[in-house]
N, C-alpha and C positions, 0 to 999 in steps of 0.2 A: 525246718521250717521248709528247707528245700525238698525235702523228702515229700513233705504233705502237698507241695504245689505240685510236683512231679505226679503225684498219686490223682489229684484232680484232674490236672491235665490229659491222664491217659486213663479216664475212668473204664472201669471193665463192668460189663453187666453180663447176668446170666438171665437168660429166656426160658423159660420152661412151658412144656404142654403147649408147643407148636404143633397145630394139626398136621396130620400126615398129608394132606393136599396142597398145605403151605410150604412145608418143607420140600416136597417133590418139587414145586414151582421154583423156589429159591435155588435148589442144587442143580435143577436143569438148567436155569439162567445164569449161573457160575459156570457151567460147563460150558454154555454156549460162548459164552462171553470171556472164556480162560481167565477168570477172576477167581480169587478166593472167596469162600461162602460167606466170611466175615464181610468182606469188601461188598459183596452183591447184598447182604442182610443190610448193612450201613446204608446204601443207596436207596433202597427201597423204603427205610425208615424214614431217611431224608424226604423222598417224594410224598410220603404219607403225611409227612408234618408241614407239605408246601414248601419245602426248601430245594427243591431239585433243579436240575439245569432248566428244564422246561416247565418251570411254575407258571400254573394256570392261575390268571386273575379270574377271581371269582366275583360275581356281584350279583346281587338281589333286584335288580331292576328297579330299586325304588325311586330312582330319580325319572322315570318315564311311567311309574304305576300312575293311574288316574289321569293322566293326559291325554286321554281319548277326547277328540272333537268331532263331532257330527259333520258327515261330508256326503251331501246328496250326490254326486258324482261317483263316490265310491259305492254307496249302496246300491246305485244303478247298474255298475261294474258286477255288484255280489249277485244281484238279481238276475242278470243277463247269464251268469254261470249256471244258475238252477233252471234255466228253460230247458226243457225236453224238445228236441227236433223230431217231430211225429215221423219224418221219413227215414230215420236212422233205426227208430225203434217199432218199426212195423213188423 
């Protein structure tokens, strides 16, 4: 039983067919950070899965979609931006 738990905790993966450009980027990053290729690849996988240190919160903006309200002052401000000054464009 202990052997089974140890195996699961230290699961090993084999990743095949890594494209050359990705291999180069991972190896360069590992070299620059003075980390092992394995550690660098694990960090990249974690970031890709949304588990990195700088996890970005993604939102779909559904909370504000469809909430536009007409505003005459805003429309005037936009119209003023579209005005062409003949003195500048002679």
